[in-house]
C-alpha positions as a Markdown table, in Angstrom:
| # | Residue | x | y | z |
|---|---|---|---|---|
| 1 | Met | 35.8 | 51.3 | 14.5 |
| 2 | Ser | 33.1 | 50.5 | 11.9 |
| 3 | Lys | 35.4 | 47.8 | 10.4 |
| 4 | Ala | 35.8 | 46.1 | 13.7 |
| 5 | Ala | 32.0 | 46.2 | 14.2 |
| 6 | Asp | 31.5 | 44.7 | 10.8 |
| 7 | His | 33.7 | 41.7 | 11.7 |
| 8 | Gln | 32.0 | 40.9 | 15.1 |
| 9 | Pro | 31.1 | 37.2 | 15.4 |
| 10 | Pro | 27.4 | 36.4 | 15.3 |
| 11 | Pro | 25.6 | 35.9 | 18.7 |
| 12 | Ala | 25.9 | 32.5 | 20.3 |
| 13 | Gly | 22.1 | 32.0 | 20.0 |
| 14 | Asp | 22.3 | 32.4 | 16.2 |
| 15 | Glu | 25.0 | 29.7 | 16.0 |
| 16 | Arg | 22.9 | 27.3 | 18.0 |
| 17 | Ser | 19.8 | 27.9 | 15.9 |
| 18 | Ser | 21.7 | 27.4 | 12.7 |
| 19 | Gly | 23.2 | 24.2 | 14.1 |
| 20 | Asp | 19.8 | 22.9 | 15.1 |
| 21 | Ala | 18.4 | 23.7 | 11.7 |
| 22 | Ala | 21.3 | 21.8 | 10.1 |
| 23 | Thr | 20.8 | 18.7 | 12.3 |
| 24 | Arg | 17.0 | 18.5 | 11.8 |
| 25 | Pro | 17.1 | 17.0 | 8.3 |
| 26 | Ala | 19.7 | 14.4 | 9.4 |
| 27 | Ala | 17.6 | 13.4 | 12.5 |
| 28 | Arg | 14.4 | 13.2 | 10.4 |
| 29 | Ser | 16.2 | 11.0 | 7.8 |
| 30 | Ala | 17.6 | 8.8 | 10.6 |
| 31 | Ser | 14.2 | 8.3 | 12.2 |
| 32 | Ser | 12.6 | 7.5 | 8.8 |
| 33 | Trp | 15.2 | 4.9 | 8.1 |
| 34 | Leu | 14.7 | 3.4 | 11.6 |
| 35 | Leu | 11.0 | 3.2 | 11.1 |
| 36 | Leu | 11.5 | 1.6 | 7.7 |
| 37 | Gly | 13.9 | -0.9 | 9.2 |
| 38 | Val | 11.4 | -1.9 | 11.9 |
| 39 | Val | 8.6 | -2.3 | 9.4 |
| 40 | Val | 10.8 | -4.6 | 7.2 |
| 41 | Leu | 11.9 | -6.7 | 10.2 |
| 42 | Val | 8.2 | -7.1 | 11.3 |
| 43 | Leu | 7.2 | -8.2 | 7.7 |
| 44 | Ile | 10.1 | -10.7 | 7.5 |
| 45 | Ala | 9.1 | -12.1 | 10.9 |
| 46 | Ile | 5.5 | -12.5 | 9.7 |
| 47 | Trp | 6.5 | -14.3 | 6.5 |
| 48 | Arg | 9.0 | -16.6 | 8.3 |
| 49 | Leu | 7.3 | -17.4 | 11.6 |
| 50 | Thr | 3.6 | -17.6 | 10.5 |
| 51 | Pro | 1.8 | -19.7 | 7.8 |
| 52 | Val | 1.5 | -16.7 | 5.5 |
| 53 | Ala | 4.1 | -18.0 | 3.1 |
| 54 | Arg | 2.1 | -21.2 | 2.6 |
| 55 | Leu | -0.7 | -19.1 | 1.0 |
| 56 | Leu | 1.4 | -19.0 | -2.1 |
| 57 | Asp | 0.9 | -22.7 | -2.5 |
| 58 | Arg | -2.1 | -23.2 | -4.9 |
| 59 | Ala | -3.4 | -26.4 | -3.3 |
| 60 | Tyr | -3.2 | -25.1 | 0.2 |
| 61 | Leu | -4.8 | -21.8 | -0.7 |
| 62 | Gly | -7.7 | -23.5 | -2.4 |
| 63 | Gln | -8.3 | -25.8 | 0.6 |
| 64 | Leu | -8.1 | -22.9 | 3.0 |
| 65 | Ala | -10.5 | -20.8 | 0.9 |
| 66 | Arg | -13.0 | -23.7 | 0.8 |
| 67 | Thr | -12.9 | -24.0 | 4.6 |
| 68 | Ile | -13.5 | -20.3 | 5.0 |
| 69 | Ala | -16.4 | -20.5 | 2.5 |
| 70 | Ala | -18.2 | -23.1 | 4.6 |
| 71 | Ala | -18.4 | -20.7 | 7.5 |
| 72 | Pro | -21.7 | -18.6 | 7.9 |
| 73 | Ala | -19.7 | -15.3 | 8.0 |
| 74 | Ala | -17.5 | -16.4 | 5.1 |
| 75 | Pro | -17.7 | -13.1 | 3.1 |
| 76 | Leu | -16.7 | -11.0 | 6.2 |
| 77 | Leu | -13.9 | -13.4 | 7.1 |
| 78 | Ala | -12.6 | -13.2 | 3.5 |
| 79 | Val | -12.6 | -9.4 | 3.6 |
| 80 | Gly | -10.7 | -9.5 | 6.9 |
| 81 | Ala | -8.2 | -11.9 | 5.3 |
| 82 | Tyr | -7.8 | -9.5 | 2.4 |
| 83 | Val | -7.0 | -6.6 | 4.7 |
| 84 | Phe | -4.5 | -8.5 | 6.8 |
| 85 | Leu | -2.7 | -10.2 | 3.9 |
| 86 | Leu | -2.5 | -7.1 | 1.7 |
| 87 | Leu | -1.1 | -5.1 | 4.6 |
| 88 | Val | 1.8 | -7.6 | 5.0 |
| 89 | Leu | 2.5 | -7.2 | 1.3 |
| 90 | Phe | 0.8 | -10.4 | 0.0 |
| 91 | Pro | 0.1 | -10.0 | -3.7 |
| 92 | Leu | -3.5 | -9.2 | -4.7 |
| 93 | Thr | -3.9 | -11.5 | -7.7 |
| 94 | Pro | -3.7 | -14.9 | -5.8 |
| 95 | Leu | -6.4 | -13.6 | -3.4 |
| 96 | Leu | -8.7 | -12.6 | -6.2 |
| 97 | Val | -8.2 | -16.0 | -7.9 |
| 98 | Ala | -8.9 | -17.9 | -4.6 |
| 99 | Thr | -12.0 | -15.9 | -3.9 |
| 100 | Ala | -13.3 | -16.5 | -7.4 |
| 101 | Leu | -12.7 | -20.2 | -7.1 |
| 102 | Val | -14.6 | -20.5 | -3.8 |
| 103 | Phe | -17.5 | -18.1 | -4.0 |
| 104 | Asp | -20.1 | -17.7 | -6.7 |
| 105 | Pro | -19.3 | -15.0 | -9.2 |
| 106 | Leu | -21.4 | -12.2 | -7.6 |
| 107 | Arg | -20.1 | -12.8 | -4.1 |
| 108 | Ala | -16.6 | -13.3 | -5.4 |
| 109 | Tyr | -16.7 | -9.9 | -7.1 |
| 110 | Ala | -18.2 | -8.2 | -4.0 |
| 111 | Val | -15.7 | -9.8 | -1.6 |
| 112 | Gly | -12.7 | -9.0 | -3.8 |
| 113 | Leu | -13.7 | -5.4 | -4.3 |
| 114 | Ala | -14.6 | -4.8 | -0.7 |
| 115 | Gly | -11.4 | -6.4 | 0.6 |
| 116 | Ala | -9.1 | -4.6 | -1.9 |
| 117 | Leu | -10.7 | -1.2 | -1.1 |
| 118 | Ala | -10.6 | -1.7 | 2.7 |
| 119 | Ala | -6.9 | -2.5 | 2.4 |
| 120 | Ser | -6.5 | 0.5 | 0.1 |
| 121 | Ala | -8.1 | 2.8 | 2.7 |
| 122 | Leu | -5.6 | 1.6 | 5.4 |
| 123 | Gly | -2.8 | 2.0 | 2.9 |
| 124 | Trp | -3.8 | 5.6 | 2.4 |
| 125 | Val | -3.6 | 6.2 | 6.2 |
| 126 | Ala | -0.1 | 4.5 | 6.2 |
| 127 | Gly | 1.0 | 6.8 | 3.4 |
| 128 | Arg | -0.1 | 9.9 | 5.3 |
| 129 | Ile | 2.0 | 8.6 | 8.3 |
| 130 | Val | 5.0 | 8.2 | 6.0 |
| 131 | Ala | 4.5 | 11.7 | 4.6 |
| 132 | Arg | 4.7 | 13.2 | 8.1 |
| 133 | His | 8.3 | 12.0 | 8.4 |
| 134 | Arg | 9.1 | 13.8 | 5.2 |
| 135 | Pro | 11.4 | 11.3 | 3.6 |
| 136 | Arg | 14.0 | 12.6 | 1.2 |
| 137 | Trp | 12.5 | 11.0 | -1.9 |
| 138 | Ile | 9.3 | 13.0 | -1.3 |
| 139 | Glu | 11.0 | 16.3 | -0.4 |
| 140 | Ser | 13.6 | 16.1 | -3.2 |
| 141 | Gln | 13.3 | 19.2 | -5.4 |
| 142 | Arg | 13.7 | 17.1 | -8.6 |
| 143 | Phe | 10.7 | 15.1 | -7.6 |
| 144 | Gln | 8.4 | 18.1 | -6.9 |
| 145 | Pro | 7.2 | 18.7 | -10.5 |
| 146 | Leu | 6.3 | 15.1 | -11.0 |
| 147 | Arg | 4.7 | 14.9 | -7.6 |
| 148 | Ala | 2.5 | 17.9 | -8.3 |
| 149 | Arg | 1.3 | 16.4 | -11.6 |
| 150 | Leu | 0.5 | 13.0 | -10.1 |
| 151 | Arg | -1.3 | 14.8 | -7.2 |
| 152 | Arg | -3.4 | 16.9 | -9.6 |
| 153 | Arg | -4.3 | 13.8 | -11.6 |
| 154 | Gly | -4.8 | 11.6 | -8.5 |
| 155 | Phe | -7.8 | 9.7 | -9.9 |
| 156 | Leu | -6.0 | 8.9 | -13.2 |
| 157 | Thr | -2.8 | 8.1 | -11.4 |
| 158 | Met | -4.4 | 5.4 | -9.2 |
| 159 | Ala | -6.6 | 4.0 | -11.9 |
| 160 | Leu | -3.6 | 3.5 | -14.2 |
| 161 | Thr | -1.6 | 2.0 | -11.3 |
| 162 | Arg | -4.4 | -0.6 | -10.9 |
| 163 | Leu | -4.8 | -1.2 | -14.7 |
| 164 | Val | -1.1 | -1.9 | -15.0 |
| 165 | Pro | -0.2 | -3.8 | -11.8 |
| 166 | Ala | 3.5 | -3.5 | -12.1 |
| 167 | Gly | 4.3 | -3.4 | -8.4 |
| 168 | Asn | 3.0 | -4.5 | -5.0 |
| 169 | Phe | -0.6 | -3.4 | -4.3 |
| 170 | Thr | 0.0 | -2.0 | -0.8 |
| 171 | Ile | 3.3 | -0.3 | -1.6 |
| 172 | Ala | 1.7 | 1.5 | -4.5 |
| 173 | Asn | -1.1 | 2.6 | -2.2 |
| 174 | Val | 1.3 | 4.0 | 0.4 |
| 175 | Ile | 3.3 | 5.9 | -2.2 |
| 176 | Gly | 0.1 | 7.3 | -3.8 |
| 177 | Ser | -1.0 | 8.6 | -0.4 |
| 178 | Ala | 2.4 | 9.8 | 0.6 |
| 179 | Ile | 2.7 | 12.1 | -2.4 |
| 180 | Gly | -0.5 | 13.8 | -1.5 |
| 181 | Ile | -3.3 | 12.2 | -3.6 |
| 182 | Pro | -6.6 | 13.2 | -2.0 |
| 183 | Phe | -8.6 | 10.4 | -0.4 |
| 184 | Arg | -11.6 | 10.7 | -2.7 |
| 185 | Asp | -9.5 | 10.5 | -5.9 |
| 186 | Phe | -7.4 | 7.8 | -4.3 |
| 187 | Met | -10.3 | 5.5 | -3.6 |
| 188 | Leu | -12.2 | 6.2 | -6.8 |
| 189 | Gly | -9.1 | 5.6 | -8.9 |
| 190 | Asn | -8.6 | 2.3 | -7.0 |
| 191 | Ala | -12.2 | 1.2 | -7.5 |
| 192 | Val | -12.3 | 1.9 | -11.2 |
| 193 | Gly | -8.8 | 0.6 | -11.9 |
| 194 | Leu | -9.6 | -2.7 | -10.2 |
| 195 | Gln | -12.6 | -3.5 | -12.4 |
| 196 | Pro | -11.0 | -5.1 | -15.5 |
| 197 | Gly | -8.8 | -7.4 | -13.6 |
| 198 | Leu | -11.4 | -8.3 | -11.0 |
| 199 | Leu | -14.1 | -9.1 | -13.6 |
| 200 | Leu | -11.7 | -11.1 | -15.8 |
| 201 | Leu | -10.3 | -13.2 | -12.9 |
| 202 | Thr | -13.8 | -13.8 | -11.6 |
| 203 | Leu | -15.0 | -14.9 | -15.0 |
| 204 | Leu | -12.0 | -17.2 | -15.6 |
| 205 | Ala | -12.2 | -18.8 | -12.2 |
| 206 | His | -15.9 | -19.4 | -12.7 |
| 207 | Val | -15.1 | -21.2 | -16.0 |
| 208 | Val | -12.4 | -23.3 | -14.2 |
| 209 | Arg | -15.0 | -24.3 | -11.6 |
| 210 | Arg | -17.5 | -25.3 | -14.1 |
| 211 | Phe | -15.1 | -27.6 | -15.9 |
| 212 | Gly | -13.9 | -29.1 | -12.6 |
| 213 | Trp | -10.3 | -27.9 | -12.8 |
| 214 | Val | -10.0 | -26.8 | -9.2 |
| 215 | Pro | -7.4 | -28.8 | -7.3 |
C-alpha cells in the first residue's frame, strides 16, 4: 500500500508549473534575440538610407561642422549631434576631431565632453533596459565572478574603458550599465577616462588650424 502511494504521479498542477519554468528562459532568450535583431535592422537602415555614412568622409565632415559652427546655437546643436550619432554607433574620435577643428579649444573641449557624457547617460539607460531582459551572457554562472568585480570597481572599469578605447563608445556604455555599474561610478569613470584623449585631440586640432591644414 505504501509502495503504491510512493509511486503516485505528481499532481497535474506541478507538471504545468515545472513546464512553465522550463519554457521561461527560452522565451526570454527568444525575446532578447528578437529585440537585438530589430535594433540591428534599424541601425543598418539609418546607415544605408540617411547621410550618416557620409560623416566618415573627412572633407564632408569638416564642411558640415563649419556650417553648424556658424549658427548662433552651434554648441547646443553640436551636443545634440553627438547624442544622435553616438547612439547610432558612430565612432567618437571623428566627432571630437571635427569639433576641435571648428570651435576654439575651450568651446571644443566643453562641447566634446558634454556631448559624450549626454550620450553616455542615455547609454546607461539603454543598458538597464537590456539587463531587464536578462540575456544569457549576463546570467551565465561563469561570468558572475567577473561581473561582480567589474561592478564593485565601476569607476575604474569605465575610466580604463575610455583610456583604452578598444571598442565602440556606445556599446561599451551599454555593457557597463547592463552588468550593474552604478550611475554615479559610470558617469564619473566616463568623465575622467575621456580627459586624456579629449585634451590631446583638442590640442592637436588647434595646431592643425593654426597651420592652415584644415581641408
